[in-house]
VOTOR-713184 format. One record per residue: residue in one letter; residue number from 1; y, z, x of N, C-alpha, C, O, CB in turn. Coordinates in steps of 0.2 Angstrom, whole numbers, always signed. Each point is the difference from the previous one (the first is absolute). Glycine has a CB too. Layout:
// VOTOR-713184
NODE   res     n     n_Y     n_Z     n_X    ca_Y    ca_Z    ca_X     c_Y     c_Z     c_X     o_Y     o_Z     o_X    cb_Y    cb_Z    cb_X
NODE     A   NUM       Y       Z       X       Y       Z       X       Y       Z       X       Y       Z       X       Y       Z       X
...
END
This chain:
// VOTOR-713184
NODE   res     n     n_Y     n_Z     n_X    ca_Y    ca_Z    ca_X     c_Y     c_Z     c_X     o_Y     o_Z     o_X    cb_Y    cb_Z    cb_X
NODE     M     1      -6      +0      +4      +6      +0      -4      +6      +0      +4      +5      -4      -1     -11     +10      -8
NODE     R     2      +6      -2     +15      +6      +0      +4      +1      -6      +3      +6      -3      +1      -8     +15      +1
NODE     G     3      -3     -16      +0      +0      -6      +4      +3      -5      -5      +4      -4      +2     -14      +6      +5
NODE     M     4      +9      -2     -14      +2      -5      -4      +8      +2      -1      +4      -5      -1     -15      +4      -5
NODE     K     5     +13      +7      +5      +7      +2      -1      +4      -3      +6      +5      -2      +0      -8     +12      -7
NODE     L     6      +0      -9     +14      +3      -2      +6      +1      -7      +0      +6      -3      +2     -11     +12      +4
NODE     R     7      +0     -13      -8      +1      -7      -1      +6      -3      -5      +3      -4      +2     -16      +3      +1
NODE     L     8     +13      +5      -8      +5      -2      -5      +7      +2      +2      +5      -4      -1     -13      +6      -8
NODE     V     9      +9      +3     +13      +6      +2      +3      +2      -5      +5      +6      -2      +0      -8     +14      -2
NODE     L    10      -3     -14      +6      +2      -5      +5      +2      -7      -3      +4      -3      +3     -12      +9      +5
NODE     L    11      +4      -8     -13      +2      -6      -3      +7      +0      -3      +4      -5      +0     -16      +3      -3
NODE     L    12     +14      +7      -1      +6      +1      -3      +6      +0      +6      +5      -3      -1     -10      +9      -9
NODE     W    13      +3      -3     +15      +5      +1      +6      +1      -7      +3      +6      -2      +1      -9     +13      +1
NODE     A    14      -2     -15      -2      +0      -7      +3      +4      -4      -4      +4      -5      +2     -15      +6      +3
NODE     A    15     +10      -1     -12      +3      -4      -5      +8      +1      +0      +4      -4      +0     -14      +4      -7
NODE     V    16     +12      +7      +8      +7      +1      +0      +3      -2      +7      +5      -3      +0      -7     +13      -7
NODE     F    17      -2     -10     +12      +3      -2      +7      +1      -7      +0      +5      -3      +2     -11     +12      +3
NODE     V    18      +1     -13      -8      +0      -7      +0      +6      -3      -4      +3      -4      +1     -16      +3      +1
NODE     K    19     +14      +5      -8      +5      -2      -5      +7      +1      +3      +4      -4      -1     -12      +7      -8
NODE     G    20      +8      +2     +13      +7      +2      +3      +1      -4      +6      +6      -1      +2      -7     +12      -6
NODE     E    21      -4     -15      +7      +1      -3      +6      -1      -8      -1      -3      -3      +4      -1     +13      +3
NODE     C    22      +6     -12     -12      -1      -7      -2      +5      -5      +5      +6      +0      -1      -9      +3     -11
NODE     V    23      -1      -7     +16      +3      -4      +5      -3      -7      -1      -6      -1      +0      +9     +11      +8
NODE     K    24      +2     -15      -8      -3      -7      -1      +4      -4      +6      +6      +1      +1      -9      +0     -14
NODE     A    25      -1      -6     +15      +4      -5      +4      +5      -4      -4      -2      -1      -6      -8      +0     +14
NODE     P    26     +15      -1      -5      +5      -4      -4      -3      -6      -3      -3      -4      +4     +12      +8      +3
NODE     E    27      -8      -6     -13      -2      -6      -3      +5      -5      +0      +6      +1      -1     -13      +6      -7
NODE     T    28      +4     -13     +10      +5      -6      +1      -2      -5      -5      +5      -5      -1      -4      +7     +13
NODE     R    29      -7      -2     -15      -1      -6      -5      +4      +1      -6      +2      +6      -2     -14      -7      +6
NODE     K    30     +14      -4      -8      +3      +0      -6      -3      -4      -5      -3      -5      +1     +14      +7      +6
NODE     G    31     -10      +0     -13      -2      -3      -6      +6      -1      -5      +4      +4      +0     -16      +0      +1
NODE     R    32     +11      -9      -5      +6      -2      -5      -2      +4      -6      -5      -1      -3      +8     -10      +8
NODE     L    33      +2     +16      -7      -1      +3      -7      +4      -3      -5      +6      -1      +1      -8     +12      +5
NODE     E    34      -1     -13     -12      +4      -3      -5      -1      +5      -6      -5      +3      -2      +3     -14      +6
NODE     V    35      +8     +13      -7      +0      +5      -5      +3      -3      -7      +5      -3      +0      -3     +12      +9
NODE     L    36      -7      -8     -14      +2      -3      -6      +1      +6      -5      -4      +4      -1      -3     -15      +3
NODE     V    37     +13     +11      -5      +2      +6      -4      +0      -2      -8      +3      -5      -1      +3     +10     +11
NODE     F    38      -9      -1     -14      +0      -1      -7      +3      +6      -4      -1      +6      +3      -9     -15      -2
NODE     D    39     +12      +8      -7      +0      +6      -5      -6      +1      -3      -5      -4      +1     +18      +2      -2
NODE     A    40     -13      +7      -4      -7      +2      -3      -2      -6      -5      -6      +0      -1      +9     +12      +2
NODE     T    41      +1     -16      -3      -2      -6      -4      -3      -6      +4      -2      -5      -3     +11      +9      -6
NODE     G    42      -8      -3     +15      -3      -6      +4      +6      -5      +2      -2      -5      +3      -9      +6      -8
NODE     T    43     +17      +0      +3      +6      -4      +2      +2      +1      +7      +1      +6      +2      +2      -6     -14
NODE     P    44      -3      -5     +16      +2      +0      +7      +8      +3      +0      +4      -3      -4     -12      -6      +8
NODE     I    45      +9     +13      +1      +7      +2      +1      +3      -4      +6      -3      +0      +5      +0     +12      -9
NODE     P    46      +9     -15      +2      +3      -5      +5      +1      +4      +7      +2      +6      +0      +3     -12     -10
NODE     P    47      -6      +2     +15      +1      +3      +7      +7      +3      +1      +0      +5      +4      -9     -13      +0
NODE     R    48     +14      +5      -7      +7      +3      +2      +1      +7      -2      +5      +3      +2      -1     -15      -4
NODE     Y    49      -9     +15      -3      +1      +7      -2      -4      +5      +5      +1      +6      -1      +1     -11     -11
NODE     L    50      -6      +2     +16      -5      +4      +4      +3      +3      +6      +4      -3      +4     -13      -4      -9
NODE     T    51      +7     +13      +7      +1      +3      +6      -7      +2      +3      -3      +4      -3     +15      +0      +0
NODE     L    52     -14      -7      +8      -7      +2      +3      +1      +3      +7      +4      -2      +4      -9      -8     -10
NODE     E    53      +1     +16      +7      +0      +3      +6      -7      +2      +2      -4      +1      -4     +15      +4      +1
NODE     L    54     -12      -5      +9      -7      +1      +3      +0      +6      +5      +4      -1      +5      -7     -12      -7
NODE     F    55      -1     +18      +1      +0      +5      +4      -7      +0      +4      -5      +1      -4     +13      +6      -4
NODE     P    56      -9      -7     +14      -6      +0      +4      -3      +7      -1      +3      +5      -2      +1     -13     +10
NODE     D    57     -11      +8      -7      -4      +6      +0      +2      +5      +6      +3      -2      +4     -12      -4     -11
NODE     R    58      +7     +12      +6      +2      +5      +5      -2      -1      +7      +2      +2      +5      -1      +6     -14
NODE     C    59      -7     -12     +10      -3      -2      +6      +4      -6      +4      -2      -2      +5      -9      +7     -10
NODE     S    60     +15      -8      +1      +4      -6      +3      +7      +2      +3      +3      +5      -2      -9     -12      -6
NODE     A    61      +8      +3     +13      +6      +2      +3      +6      -3      -3      +6      +2      +2     -12      -1      +8
NODE     G    62      +5      -6     -15      +5      -3      -3      +5      +4      -4      -2      +5      -2      -5     -15      +3
NODE     K    63     +12      +7      -3      +5      +3      -5      +0      -3      -7      -3      -6      +0     +10     +10     +10
NODE     A    64      -4      -1     -15      +0      -3      -6      +4      -6      +0      +6      +0      +4      -7     +11      -9
NODE     I    65      -1     -16      +2      +4      -7      +0      +1      -2      -7      -3      +1      -5      -2      -4     +16
NODE     G    66     +11      -1     -12      +1      -3      -6      -3      -7      +0      -1      -3      +5     +12      +9      -6
NODE     L    67     -14      -9      -5      -3      -6      +0      +4      -5      -4      +4      +3      -5     -15      +3      +6
NODE     P    68     +11     -12      +0      +3      -5      -5      -3      +1      -7      -6      +3      +0      +8     -11      +9
NODE     A    69      +1      +6     -14      -2      +1      -7      -7      -2      -1      -3      +2      -5     +15      -3      +1
NODE     R    70     -15      -4      +7      -6      -3      -1      -5      +2      +5      -6      -2      +0     +11      -8      -5
NODE     G    71      -3     +15     +10      -5      +2      +5      +2      -3      +7      +6      -3      +1     -15      +4     -10
NODE     G    72      +5      +0     +14      +1      -3      +6      -6      +2      +5      -5      +2      -2     +18      -1      +0
NODE     E    73     -11      -2      +9      -6      +1      +5      +0      +8      +1      +6      +3      +1      -4     -15      +4
NODE     V    74      -8     +14      -4      -1      +8      +1      -5      +1      +5      -5      -4      +0      +9      +6     -12
NODE     L    75      -3      +3     +16      -5      +1      +5      -7      +3      -4      +0      +3      -5      +9      +0     +13
NODE     Y    76     -15      -5      -5      -6      +2      -2      +0      +8      -1      +3      +3      +4      -9     -13      +1
NODE     G    77      +3     +12     -10      -1      +8      -1      +1      +2      -7      +0      -5      -5      +4      +6     +16
NODE     E    78      -3      +5     -12      +0      +3      -7      +8      +2      -1      +3      +4      +5     -15      +0      -5
NODE     H    79     +15      -6      -5      +7      +2      -2      +1      +2      -7      -5      -1      -4      +8      -8     +13
NODE     E    80      +2     +12     -10      +2      +2      -7      +6      -5      -2      +5      +0      +3      -8     +12      -1
NODE     L    81      +2     -16      -7      +5      -4      -3      +3      +3      -5      -2      +4      -5      -5     -14      +7
NODE     R    82     +14     +10      -2      +4      +3      -5      +4      -6      -3      +4      -4      +3      -3     +15      +3
NODE     V    83      -1     -11     -13      +3      -6      -4      +5      +4      -5      -2      +4      -4      -8     -12      +5
NODE     S    84     +16      +6      +0      +5      +3      -5      +4      -6      -3      +2      -5      +3      -1     +15      +4
NODE     V    85      +0      -9     -14      +4      -5      -4      +4      +5      -5      -2      +5      -2      -7     -15      +3
NODE     P    86     +16      +8      -2      +4      +4      -4      -3      +1      -7      -2      -5      -3     +12      +1      +9
NODE     G    87     -11     +10      -9      -2      +1      -6      -8      +1      -1      -2      +2      -5     +11      -9      +1
NODE     F    88     -12      +7     +10      -7      +1      +0      -2      +6      +5      +4      +1      +4      -6     -14      -6
NODE     V    89      -4     +15      +1      -2      +6      +4      -2      -3      +7      -3      -5      +1      -1     +12     -11
NODE     L    90      +6      -3     +16      -1      -2      +6      -8      +0      +1      -3      +5      -2     +14      +0      +7
NODE     L    91     -14     -11      -2      -7      +0      +1      -2      +1      +7      +3      -3      +5      -3      -5     -15
NODE     R    92      -5     +12     +11      -3      +1      +7      -7      -3      +0      -4      +2      -5     +12      +8      +8
NODE     R    93     -10     -14      +2      -7      -3      +0      -2      -1      +7      +4      -2      +4      -2      -4     -15
NODE     E    94      -8      +9     +12      -3      -2      +7      -2      -7      +0      -4      -2      -4      +0     +14      +5
NODE     V    95      +6     -15      +5      -3      -7      +1      -3      +0      +7      +2      +4      +5      +7      -9     -12
NODE     R    96     -14      +1      +8      -4      +0      +6      +0      -8      +2      -2      -4      -3      -5     +14      +0
NODE     I    97     +10     -11      +9      +1      -6      +3      -5      -1      +6      +1      +3      +5     +11      -3      -8
NODE     Y    98     -17      -4      +2      -6      -1      +5      -2      -7      +0      -5      -2      +2      +2     +14      -3
NODE     Q    99      +7     -17      -2      -1      -7      +0      +6      -4      +0      +6      +3      -1     -16      -1      -5
NODE     P   100     +10      -8      +7      +6      -4      +1      +5      +0      -6      +6      -1      +0     -12      -6      +8
NODE     E   101      +3      +7     -14      +4      +0      -6      -3      +5      -5      -6      +0      -2      +9     -12      +4
NODE     V   102      +2     +16      -5      -2      +5      -5      +5      -1      -6      +6      +0      +1     -11      +8      +8
NODE     Q   103      +2      -8     -15      +4      +0      -6      -1      +6      -4      -5      +3      -1      +4     -15      +0
NODE     V   104      +7     +15      -1      +0      +7      -4      +3      -1      -6      +6      -3      +0      -6      +9     +10
NODE     R   105      -3      -5     -16      +3      +0      -6      +2      +7      -2      -5      +5      +0      -1     -15      -4
NODE     V   106     +12     +12      +1      +2      +6      -2      +3      +0      -7      +3      -5      -1      -2      +9     +13
NODE     E   107      -2      +1     -16      +3      +1      -6      +5      +6      +0      -1      +5      +3      -9     -10      -9
NODE     L   108     +16      +4      +4      +5      +5      -1      +1      +3      -7      -1      -4      -5      +7      -2     +15
NODE     Q   109      -5     +12     -10      +1      +3      -7      +7      +2      -1      +4      +1      +5     -15      +4      -4
NODE     V   110     +13      -6      -7      +7      +1      -2      +2      +7      +1      -4      +5      -2      +3     -14      -6
NODE     G   111      +7     +11     +11      +2      +7      +1      +2      +3      -6      +5      -3      -4      -2      +0     +16
NODE     Y   112      -5      +9     -13      +3      +4      -6      +3      +7      +2      -3      +2      +5      -6      -8     -12
NODE     E   113     +14      +8      +4      +3      +6      +2      -5      +6      -1      +1      +5      +4     +11     -10      -6
NODE     C   114     -16      +5      -3      -4      +5      -1      -7      +0      +3      -5      +4      -1     +10      -4     -10
NODE     G   115      -6      -5     +16      -6      +0      +4      -3      -7      -1      +2      -4      -4      -3     +17      +3
NODE     P   116      -5     -14      +4      -3      -6      +0      -4      -1      -7      -2      +4      -3      +1      -4     +15
NODE     S   117      +1      -7     -14      -3      -1      -6      -8      +0      +1      -2      -2      +5     +12      -5      -9
NODE     R   118     -14      +9      -1      -7      +0      +0      -3      -3      -6      +3      +1      -5      -2     +10     +12
NODE     V   119      -7     -13      -6      -4      -3      -6      -7      +3      +1      -2      +3      +5      +9     -14      -6
NODE     E   120     -11      +9      -4      -7      +2      +0      -5      -5      -3      +2      -3      -5      +2     +15      +5
NODE     I   121     -10     -12      +2      -5      -4      -3      -6      +4      -2      -3      +4      +4      +7     -14      +3
NODE     G   122      -6     +10     -13      -6      +4      -2      -4      -4      -5      +2      -5      -3      +5     +16      +5
NODE     G   123     -12      -8      -4      -4      -3      -5      -7      +2      -1      -2      +6      +2      +8     -16      +0
NODE     L   124     -11      +6      -5      -7      +2      -1      -4      -5      +2      +1      -6      -1      +3     +13      -9
NODE     I   125     -10      -5     +13      -5      -5      +2      -6      +1      -4      -3      +5      -1      +7      -5     +13
NODE     H   126      -6      -6     -16      -6      +0      -4      -6      -2      +4      +1      -5      +4      +6      +3     -14
NODE     G   127     -13      +5      +9      -6      -3      +3      +0      +3      +7      -3      -4      +4      +3      -6     -11
NODE     Q   128      +2     +16      +9      +0      +2      +7      -8      +2      +1      -3      +3      -4     +15      +2      +3
NODE     P   129     -14      -8      +7      -7      +1      +1      -2      +8      +1      +4      +4      +3      -4     -15      +3
NODE     A   130      -5     +13      -9      -2      +7      +0      -2      +2      +7      -3      -3      +4      -1      +2     -15
NODE     G   131      +7      +7     +13      -1      +3      +6      +3      -3      +6      -1      +2      +6      -9      +1     -10
NODE     R   132     +15      -7      +3      +4      -3      +5      +7      +2      +0      +3      +2      -5     -10     -12      +4
NODE     E   133     +10     +10      +7      +7      +3      +1      +4      -6      +1      +0      -4      +5      -4     +14      +1
NODE     L   134      +8     -12     -11      +5      -5      +1      +7      +2      +2      +2      +5      -2      -9     -11      -7
NODE     W   135     +10      +1     +12      +7      +1      +2      +4      -6      -2      -2      -5      -1      -1     +12     +11
NODE     V   136     +10      -5     -12      +4      -6      -2      +6      +0      +5      +3      +6      +2      -6      -5     -14
NODE     K   137      +4      -6     +15      +5      -1      +6      +6      -5      -3      -2      -6      -2      -7      +8     +11
NODE     A   138     +15      +0      -8      +6      -4      -1      +3      -2      +6      +2      +4      +4      +0      +1     -15
NODE     T   139      -2     -12     +12      +3      -3      +7      +6      -4      -2      -2      -5      -4     -10      +6     +10
NODE     P   140     +18      -1      -3      +5      -4      -2      -2      -7      +3      -3      -1      +5     +12     +10      -4
NODE     L   141      -7     -14      -5      -1      -7      +2      +4      -2      +5      -2      -4      +4      -1      +1     -15
NODE     R   142      +9      +6     +12      +4      -1      +6      +2      +6      +3      +1      +6      -3      +4     -16      -3
NODE     G   143      -5     +10     +13      +1      +6      +3      -6      +5      +1      -5      -2      -1     +17      +1      -3
NODE     A   144     -10      +7      +6      -5      +5      +1      +1      +6      -5      +5      +0      -4      -6      -3     +16
NODE     G   145      -4      +8     -12      +0      +5      -5      -5      +1      -5      -6      -3      +2     +18      +2      +0
NODE     G   146     -11      +4      -7      -5      +0      -6      -4      +7      +1      +3      +4      +3      -4     -16      -3
NODE     A   147      -4     +13      -4      -3      +6      -1      -7      -1      -3      -1      -6      -2     +12     +12      +1
NODE     E   148     -15      -1      +1      -7      -1      -3      -2      +7      -3      +3      +5      +1      -6     -14      +7
NODE     V   149      -1      +9     -13      -2      +6      -4      -8      -1      -2      -2      -6      -1     +14      +8      -3
NODE     R   150     -15      +4      +4      -7      +0      -3      +0      +0      -7      +4      +3      -3      -8      +3     +13
NODE     V   151      -1     -10     -13      +0      -1      -7      -4      +6      -3      -5      +2      +3      +5     -14      -2
NODE     T   152      +2     +15      -6      -4      +6      -3      -6      -2      -3      -2      -6      -1     +13     +11      -2
NODE     R   153     -15      +0      +1      -7      -2      -3      +1      -3      -6      -4      -4      -2      -1     +14      +8
NODE     A   154     +10      -9     -10      +2      -3      -6      +3      -7      +0      +0      -3      -5      +1     +15      +1
NODE     G   155      +0     -14     +10      +3      -7      +2      +7      +0      +0      +3      -6      +0     -13      +2      -6
NODE     F   156     +14      +9      +6      +7      +0      +0      +3      +0      +8      -4      +3      +4      +4      +3     -16
NODE     F   157      +5      -9     +13      +4      +0      +6      +7      +0      -1      +3      -3      -5     -13      -3     +11
NODE     L   158     +14      +9      -1      +7      +0      +0      +3      +0      +7      -2      +4      +4      +2      +2     -15
NODE     I   159      +4     -11     +13      +3      +0      +6      +8      +0      -1      +3      -5      -3     -13      -2      +8
NODE     A   160     +13     +13      -4      +7      +1      -1      +4      +0      +6      -3      +1      +6      +0      +5     -16
NODE     G   161      +9      -6     +10      +5      +0      +6      +0      -6      +4      +2      +0      +5      -5     +11      -5
NODE     L   162      +1     -17      -3      +1      -6      +3      +7      -3      +0      +4      +1      -4     -16      -3      +1
NODE     D   163     +13      -2      +8      +7      -4      +0      -1      -6      -5      -5      -3      -1      +7      +6     +13
NODE     P   164      +3      -4     -16      +0      -6      -4      -2      -6      +4      +3      -2      +5      +6      +7     -13
NODE     S   165     -14      -9      +6      -2      -6      +3      -5      -4      -4      -2      +2      -6      +4      +4     +17
NODE     I   166      -5     -11      -8      -6      -3      -3      -6      +1      +4      +0      -1      +6      +7      -8     -10
NODE     Y   167     -12     +12      +1      -6      +3      +3      -6      -4      -1      -1      -3      -6      +6     +14      +6
NODE     L   168     -10     -11      +5      -7      -2      -1      -4      +6      -1      +0      +4      +4      +2     -15      +3
NODE     L   169      -4     +12     -13      -4      +5      -2      -8      -1      +1      -2      -5      -2     +11      +8      -6
NODE     T   170     -12      +1     +12      -7      -1      +2      -4      +6      -2      +2      +5      +2      +1     -13      +7
NODE     V   171      -9      +6     -12      -5      +6      -2      -5      -1      +5      -3      -5      +1      +5      +5     -13
NODE     L   172      -4      +6     +16      -5      +0      +5      -5      +4      -1      +1      +6      -2      +8      -9     +10
NODE     D   173     -15      +1      -6      -6      +4      +0      -3      +0      +7      -4      -4      +2      +1      +2     -14
NODE     G   174      +5      +7     +16      -1      +0      +7      +3      -6      +3      +7      +0      +0     -18      +5      -2
NODE     E   175      +8     -10      +5      +3      -6      +3      -1      -6      -5      +2      -5      +2      -5      +9      +9
NODE     D   176      +1      -3     -17      -1      -5      -5      +6      -1      -4      +3      +6      -3     -15      -4      +3
NODE     V   177     +15      -8      -1      +6      -1      -4      -3      -1      -7      -3      -6      -1     +10      +2     +11
NODE     L   178      -5      +8     -15      -3      -1      -7      +5      -4      -4      -2      -3      -5      -5     +13      +6
NODE     H   179     +13      -9      +0      +5      -3      -4      +7      -1      +4      +2      +5      +4      -8      +0     -15
NODE     Q   180     +10     -10      +9      +7      -1      +3      +4      -3      -5      -2      -5      -4      -3      +4     +16
NODE     E   181     +11      +3     -12      +5      -3      -5      +7      +2      +3      +1      +5      +3      -9      -5     -13
NODE     V   182     +13      -5      +8      +7      +1      +2      +4      +4      -5      -1      -1      -6      +1      -9     +13
NODE     V   183      +3     +15      -5      +4      +5      -5      +7      +0      +2      +2      +1      +6     -12      +6      -8
NODE     K   184     +15      -9      -3      +7      +0      +2      +3      +7      -3      +0      +1      -6      +1     -14      +6
NODE     T   185      +2     +16      +5      +4      +7      -2      +6      -1      +4      +1      +3      +5     -11      +4      -7
NODE     I   186     +15     -10      -1      +6      -2      +4      +6      +4      -3      +6      -1      +3     -10     -10      +0
NODE     Y   187      +4     +15      -8      +5      +3      -3      +0      +8      +1      -5      +3      +1      +5     -12     -10
NODE     D   188      +6     +12      +9      +0      +7      +2      -4      +4      -5      +1      -1      -7     +11      -1     +11
NODE     N   189     -16      +6      -2      -4      +5      -4      -5      -4      -4      -2      +3      -6     +11      +5      +6
NODE     E   190     -11     -14      +1      -5      -4      -4      -7      +3      +1      -2      +3      +5      +9     -13      -4
NODE     R   191     -10     +10      -7      -7      +3      +0      -5      -5      -2      +0      -2      -6      +4     +14      +4
NODE     A   192      -8     -15      +6      -4      -5      -2      -7      +3      -2      -3      +4      +4      +8     -12      +4
NODE     R   193      -8      +6     -13      -6      +2      -3      -5      -6      +0      +1      -5      -3      +4     +15      -4
NODE     I   194     -11      -9     +10      -5      -5      +1      -7      +2      -2      -2      +6      +1      +9     -10      +9
NODE     E   195     -10      +0     -14      -7      +1      -2      -4      -5      +4      +1      -6      -1      +2     +11     -11
NODE     I   196      -8      -3     +15      -5      -4      +4      -7      +0      -3      -2      +6      +0     +10      -5     +11
NODE     N   197     -11      -6     -12      -7      +0      -3      -5      -3      +6      +0      -6      +1      +4      +5     -13
NODE     L   198      -7      +6     +15      -5      -2      +5      -7      -3      -2      -3      -3      +3      +9     +11      +4
NODE     T   199      -7      -7     -14      -6      -3      -3      -1      -7      +1      -5      -3      +0      +5     +13      -8
NODE     R   200      +6     -14      +7      +0      -7      +1      -2      -3      +6      -2      -5      +1     +11      +5      -9
NODE     R   201      -8      +5     +13      -2      -3      +7      -8      +0      +1      -2      -3      +5     +13      +8      -1
NODE     R   202     -14      -1      -8      -8      +0      +1      -3      -6      -2      -6      +0      +0      +7     +13      -1
END
């Protein structure tokens, strides 16, 4: 038991040491980053309204840089992209540049004085296989984010606290995809209710 505790302590100490001593050789390769910006309805936001900034990860020696409205050349590595447009919430997004060309799609949310807008997707699944654990996953068609939730034994599910967007809703049984459909929730406090019949799939 003492030996196991000692190994755990040594592993934790090594992890902290390595994290604190992050050192990389300077990166010289560059890739072209293209940023495509939309609102929640999928309408492109004109480049003249955009302000793009790129912040390198903490292991890089570079400094934060401003980018042209459509993107530009960026050193290989991991960065934090910040996109700001008047009237919209500032967006932060991790981007990884490890190839000559990278395209990033982002969605901006309208800014509200009382806080960010939220929507939810819920519903009922008919014909749930007995003894199986199903999950429902909501993935934005553009950009990153989303959430997932486990389906109850009675077949109900609810994913709340989502950003207004257009989502691909997927029902999963382990690694098997049982159902997919597109759900639009683009209005403030919208509540989408979905009924899914899995018996038709059998």
